[in-house]
C-alpha positions in Angstrom: -56.8 -10.6 66.5 -57.8 -14.2 66.9 -57.3 -16.3 63.8 -60.5 -17.9 62.5 -59.9 -21.6 61.9 -62.0 -23.7 59.5 -64.2 -26.1 61.5 -63.2 -29.5 60.3 -60.2 -31.1 58.5 -58.5 -29.7 55.4 -57.1 -32.2 52.9 -53.9 -31.5 51.0 -53.3 -33.3 47.7 -50.4 -33.4 45.2 -49.0 -35.9 42.7 -46.2 -37.1 45.0 -46.0 -36.3 48.7 -43.8 -36.0 50.6 -40.6 -35.6 48.6 -37.4 -33.7 49.0 -38.1 -31.4 46.0 -41.5 -30.5 47.4 -40.4 -29.7 51.0 -42.2 -26.3 50.7 -45.5 -28.1 50.6 -44.7 -30.0 53.8 -43.5 -26.7 55.4 -46.9 -25.2 54.5 -48.8 -28.1 56.0 -46.8 -27.9 59.2 -47.4 -24.2 59.5 -51.1 -24.7 59.1 -51.1 -27.4 61.8 -49.2 -25.1 64.1 -52.0 -22.6 63.7 -54.6 -25.1 64.8 -55.8 -26.5 61.5 -56.3 -30.2 61.1 -54.6 -31.1 57.8 -54.8 -34.6 56.3 -52.2 -35.2 53.6 -53.0 -37.2 50.4 -50.9 -38.1 47.4 -51.8 -39.7 44.1 -48.6 -41.9 44.2 -45.8 -42.6 46.6 -42.5 -40.8 45.8 -39.4 -43.0 45.2 -37.7 -43.9 48.4 -34.6 -41.9 47.4 -36.7 -38.7 47.3 -37.9 -39.1 50.9 -35.2 -37.5 53.0 -35.0 -37.2 56.8 -37.1 -38.6 59.7 -39.8 -35.9 59.3 -40.5 -37.0 55.7 -40.5 -40.6 56.7 -43.2 -40.0 59.3 -45.2 -37.7 56.9 -45.0 -40.5 54.3 -46.4 -43.1 56.7 -49.3 -40.8 57.6 -50.2 -39.8 54.0 -53.2 -41.4 52.2 -52.1 -42.8 48.8 -54.8 -43.0 46.2 -53.0 -45.5 43.9 -52.1 -47.7 46.8 -55.8 -47.8 47.8 -56.9 -48.4 44.2 -54.8 -51.5 43.8 -57.9 -53.6 44.7 -60.5 -53.7 41.8 -63.1 -54.7 44.4 -62.4 -51.5 46.4 -62.8 -49.4 43.2 -66.1 -51.0 42.4 -67.4 -50.8 45.9 -66.3 -47.1 46.3 -67.9 -45.9 43.0 -71.1 -47.9 43.7 -71.3 -46.2 47.1 -70.8 -42.8 45.5 -73.3 -43.4 42.8 -75.9 -44.6 45.4 -75.2 -41.5 47.6 -75.8 -39.1 44.7 -76.4 -40.5 41.1 -76.5 -36.9 39.8 -73.1 -36.0 41.2 -71.5 -39.2 40.0 -72.8 -38.7 36.4 -71.9 -35.0 36.5 -68.3 -35.9 37.5 -68.0 -38.5 34.8 -69.3 -36.0 32.2 -66.9 -33.4 33.6 -64.0 -35.8 33.1 -65.0 -36.4 29.5 -65.6 -32.7 28.9 -62.2 -31.6 30.0 -60.3 -34.3 28.0 -57.6 -33.2 25.6 -57.9 -34.6 22.0 -57.0 -38.2 21.4 -58.0 -41.6 22.8 -55.0 -41.8 25.2 -56.1 -38.6 26.8 -59.6 -39.9 27.4 -58.2 -43.1 28.9 -56.1 -40.9 31.4 -59.2 -38.9 32.2 -61.1 -42.0 33.1 -58.2 -43.1 35.3 -58.4 -39.7 37.0 -62.1 -40.2 37.5 -61.5 -43.6 39.2 -58.8 -42.0 41.4 -61.2 -39.1 42.3 -63.7 -41.7 43.5 -61.2 -43.3 45.8 -60.2 -39.9 47.2 -63.8 -38.6 47.5 -64.7 -41.6 49.6 -61.7 -41.1 51.8 -62.5 -37.4 52.4 -66.1 -38.0 53.1 -65.2 -40.7 55.6 -62.9 -38.2 57.3 -65.5 -35.4 57.2 -63.1 -33.1 55.3 -64.4 -29.6 54.8 -62.0 -28.4 52.1 -59.6 -29.9 49.6 -56.5 -28.0 48.5 -54.2 -29.2 45.7 -50.7 -28.1 44.8 -49.9 -27.7 41.0 -52.4 -27.3 38.2 -51.9 -30.5 36.2 -53.1 -34.1 36.8 -53.5 -34.0 40.6 -55.6 -30.8 40.1 -57.8 -32.7 37.7 -58.3 -35.4 40.4 -59.0 -32.6 42.9 -61.6 -31.0 40.6 -63.4 -34.3 39.9 -63.2 -35.2 43.6 -64.9 -32.0 44.5 -67.7 -32.7 41.9 -68.2 -36.2 43.2 -68.2 -35.3 46.9 -69.5 -31.7 47.1 -66.4 -30.7 49.0 -65.1 -27.3 47.8 -61.5 -27.2 46.4 -58.8 -24.8 45.8 -55.3 -25.1 44.3 -51.9 -23.4 44.3 -50.6 -22.5 40.9 -46.8 -22.5 40.5 -45.5 -22.6 36.9 -43.8 -22.2 34.6 -44.4 -25.7 32.9 -48.2 -25.7 33.4 -48.5 -22.5 31.3 -47.0 -24.3 28.3 -49.9 -26.7 28.4 -52.7 -24.6 29.9 -55.3 -25.7 27.4 -54.4 -29.4 27.8 -54.9 -29.1 31.6 -58.0 -27.0 31.3 -56.9 -24.3 33.6 -59.9 -22.3 32.6 -62.3 -24.9 33.9 -60.3 -25.5 37.1 -60.2 -21.8 37.9 -64.0 -21.5 37.2 -64.8 -24.3 39.6 -62.3 -23.6 42.4 -63.2 -21.7 45.5 -60.0 -19.7 45.1 -56.6 -20.1 43.4 -53.4 -19.4 45.3 -50.8 -17.9 43.0 -47.2 -17.8 44.1 -46.4 -14.5 42.5 -48.0 -11.6 40.6 -46.3 -13.0 37.4 -48.0 -16.3 38.1 -51.3 -14.6 38.6 -51.0 -12.7 35.3 -50.5 -16.0 33.5 -53.5 -17.6 35.1 -55.5 -14.5 34.0 -54.5 -15.3 30.4 -56.1 -18.7 30.6 -59.2 -18.0 32.6 -62.4 -16.0 32.3 -62.3 -12.4 33.6 -65.3 -13.1 35.8 -63.1 -15.4 37.9 -60.1 -13.2 38.3 -61.2 -12.1 41.8 -60.5 -15.6 42.9 -56.8 -15.3 42.1 -55.0 -14.7 45.4 -51.3 -14.0 46.0 -49.9 -16.4 48.6 -46.2 -16.8 48.6 -44.4 -20.0 49.4 -42.3 -19.3 52.5 -39.6 -20.5 54.8 -39.2 -20.9 58.6 -36.9 -18.0 58.9 -35.4 -19.1 62.2 -34.1 -22.3 60.5 -31.7 -20.4 58.4 -28.6 -18.4 59.3 -27.6 -17.6 62.9 -27.0 -14.6 65.1 -23.3 -15.0 64.8 -21.3 -12.6 62.7 -20.8 -14.0 59.3 -17.5 -13.7 57.4 -17.9 -13.8 53.6 -15.4 -15.8 51.6 -15.4 -17.7 48.2 -17.8 -20.6 48.7 -20.4 -20.6 45.9 -23.5 -22.9 46.2 -26.0 -24.2 43.6 -29.1 -26.1 44.8 -31.5 -27.6 42.3 -32.6 -30.4 40.1 -29.8 -31.4 37.7 -31.7 -30.9 34.5 -31.4 -28.5 31.6 -33.9 -26.0 32.9 -31.7 -25.1 35.8 -28.8 -23.9 33.7 -26.1 -25.9 35.5 -23.8 -26.3 32.4 -23.8 -22.5 32.1 -22.7 -22.2 35.8 -19.8 -24.6 35.2 -18.6 -22.6 32.3 -18.9 -19.4 34.2 -17.1 -20.8 37.2 -14.2 -21.9 35.0 -13.8 -18.3 33.9 -14.2 -16.9 37.4 -11.4 -19.2 38.7 -8.9 -17.3 36.7 -9.3 -14.3 39.1 -10.4 -16.3 42.2 -8.4 -19.6 42.2 -9.4 -20.3 45.8 -13.2 -20.2 45.0 -15.1 -23.4 45.5 -18.5 -24.5 44.0 -20.8 -27.0 45.7 -23.6 -28.5 43.6 -26.5 -29.9 45.6 -29.2 -31.9 43.8 -29.6 -34.9 41.5 -31.2 -35.7 38.2 -30.7 -37.2 34.7 -28.0 -34.7 33.8 -25.7 -35.4 36.8 -23.3 -37.7 35.0 -23.0 -35.4 32.0 -22.4 -32.4 34.4 -19.7 -34.3 36.3 -18.0 -35.1 33.0 -18.4 -31.5 31.8 -16.7 -30.3 35.1 -13.8 -32.7 34.5 -13.3 -31.5 30.9 -13.3 -27.9 32.1 -10.6 -28.8 34.6 -12.8 -28.1 37.6 -12.3 -31.4 39.4 -10.6 -29.9 42.5 -12.9 -26.8 42.5 -16.4 -28.4 42.2 -18.1 -31.0 44.3 -21.4 -32.8 43.6 -23.3 -33.8 46.8 -26.5 -35.2 45.3 -29.7 -34.9 47.3 -29.5 -33.3 50.8 -32.2 -33.1 53.4 -33.4 -29.7 54.8 -31.1 -29.8 57.8 -28.1 -30.5 55.5 -29.2 -27.7 53.2 -29.5 -25.2 56.0 -26.0 -26.2 57.2 -24.6 -25.8 53.7 -26.2 -22.4 53.4 -24.6 -21.3 56.6 -21.2 -22.4 55.3 -21.7 -20.7 51.9 -21.2 -17.1 50.8 -23.1 -16.8 47.5 -26.0 -18.8 45.9 -26.2 -18.9 42.1 -29.3 -20.2 40.2 -28.9 -19.5 36.5 -32.2 -21.1 35.5 -33.9 -20.7 32.1 -37.4 -21.0 33.6 -38.7 -20.8 37.2 -41.7 -20.0 39.4 -40.3 -18.4 42.5 -37.5 -20.7 43.7 -37.8 -21.5 47.4 -34.0 -22.2 47.5 -33.5 -18.4 46.8 -35.7 -17.7 49.9 -33.7 -20.1 52.0 -30.4 -18.5 50.9 -31.7 -15.0 51.5 -32.9 -16.0 54.9 -29.4 -17.3 55.6 -28.0 -13.8 54.9 -26.2 -14.7 51.7 -26.6 -12.7 48.4 -28.0 -14.5 45.4 -27.5 -14.4 41.7 -30.5 -15.5 39.7 -32.0 -15.3 36.2 -34.5 -12.6 35.3 -37.4 -15.0 34.7 -41.0 -15.2 35.9 -41.5 -14.2 39.5 -37.8 -14.1 40.5 -37.6 -10.2 40.2 -40.5 -10.0 42.7 -38.3 -11.8 45.2 -34.8 -10.5 44.4 -34.2 -6.8 43.9 -31.2 -6.4 41.6 -28.3 -4.8 43.4 -30.1 -5.0 46.8 -30.4 -8.7 47.7 -28.0 -9.9 45.0 -28.1 -9.7 41.3 -30.6 -10.5 38.5 -28.9 -11.5 35.2 -30.4 -12.1 31.8 -31.1 -15.8 31.4 -28.4 -17.6 29.4 -25.9 -14.6 29.5 -22.6 -16.2 30.6 -20.7 -12.9 30.5 -23.0 -11.0 32.9 -23.2 -14.0 35.2 -19.4 -14.2 35.4 -19.2 -10.4 35.9 -21.7 -10.5 38.8 -20.1 -13.5 40.4 -16.7 -11.8 40.2 -18.1 -8.7 41.8 -19.4 -10.6 44.9 -16.3 -12.7 45.2 -14.2 -9.6 45.2 -16.3 -7.6 47.7 -17.1 -9.3 51.1 -18.5 -6.1 52.4 -21.1 -5.9 49.6 -22.0 -9.5 50.3 -22.7 -8.7 53.9 -24.9 -5.7 53.0 -26.9 -7.7 50.5 -27.2 -10.6 52.8 -28.7 -8.4 55.6 -31.1 -6.8 53.2 -32.1 -10.2 51.8 -32.9 -11.6 55.3 -35.2 -8.6 56.0 -37.0 -9.2 52.7 -37.7 -12.8 53.7 -38.8 -11.9 57.2 -41.3 -9.4 55.8 -42.7 -11.1 52.7 -41.8 -14.8 52.6 -42.2 -16.0 56.1 -44.2 -19.2 56.1 -46.0 -18.3 59.4 -47.5 -15.2 57.7 -48.3 -16.9 54.4 -49.9 -19.9 56.2 -52.1 -17.4 58.1 -53.2 -16.0 54.7 -54.1 -19.4 53.5 -56.0 -20.3 56.7 -58.1 -17.2 56.3 -58.9 -18.2 52.8 -59.9 -21.7 53.9 -62.0 -20.3 56.7 -63.7 -17.5 54.9 -67.5 -18.0 54.5 -67.9 -15.3 51.9 -65.5 -15.6 48.9 -67.2 -12.6 47.3 -65.1 -10.3 49.5 -62.1 -10.9 47.2 -61.0 -8.0 45.2 -59.0 -8.0 42.0 -57.5 -4.7 43.0 -55.7 -6.1 46.1 -54.7 -9.7 45.6 -52.7 -9.9 48.8 -55.4 -8.7 51.2 -57.8 -11.1 52.7 
């Protein structure tokens, strides 16, 4: 069957693009391009240089339209909004009223909404100039507000990918109800995510909520060589409280009593790094734990090949892409039973799911895997098959492309959120 491709460019928007922690967005963009779609990337602001990792991201950064960079000229802002008003006074006024209508209480919130309206004008002009046919945004917060207002200003339909969990703590502030109502469709990364969107949207729009997983390029992970499982444990994530890294350090200190040769590698950076390094020193883990900071995708893939177990003891998550990467690399994972994680990891099959914050269970499961290389091998093989079948970026990009290309959105059915 020949894939139907949207006739004209698709624009992708997020708050910061490209950046190392949002590589999954870049991966999605590349997969869509590989399928013949023309994708123009846009960002509200440039990410810090330290968060642009590797030559591919440097090139992507150079080719991405930046709204705030374009908005540095007051004359350009005035010229752009004058052009948009002249083009369609009713749309311009409607978008301004929408910005005001969706404002949270307080004068500061209104000021931010007016900023988003100004930014939306800059983006709308850019998209109209490029003859863009559809705008897709990742995340439901401020960049999605810009996307919604851009759509109202330009008449270009928009959609967005909902991740979570943080957005669901402030769903009313970010007017998820209004964004869902106005979107052509909403891509939800898991059934759990979809259920949360249902909580904050009108039932008449539930049929718009589609399950499209984030995914990985399976061939980039693991190898055909026989893998021998040892005692190398890996953590990859932002070094902030939500990821549970202090819990992992305390767990690892306990596990070392039975497995003194075990090694823990921590990949990632963040505000808590110095405190975590000090915590490791106090626990006597200086020789057993190494902190690598940010790594690019090639480095991460190499580390996964060298590792035997990935542990992610988070307190809140969406569906972590790093778990997909580890599973594609044929290594078992240990992760917290939060949000959409159990949809990805079957407990006892692809690794283990543990109660969040439960140090004793985490230590027990880590001990089990460090003591049983054969079990690691079996879980790793099962994990790889799961990713190939359900979290393959080529398949997921195909789903998205069908959604972008569909002329009739009424074909969506709430009863089968995965079918197109």
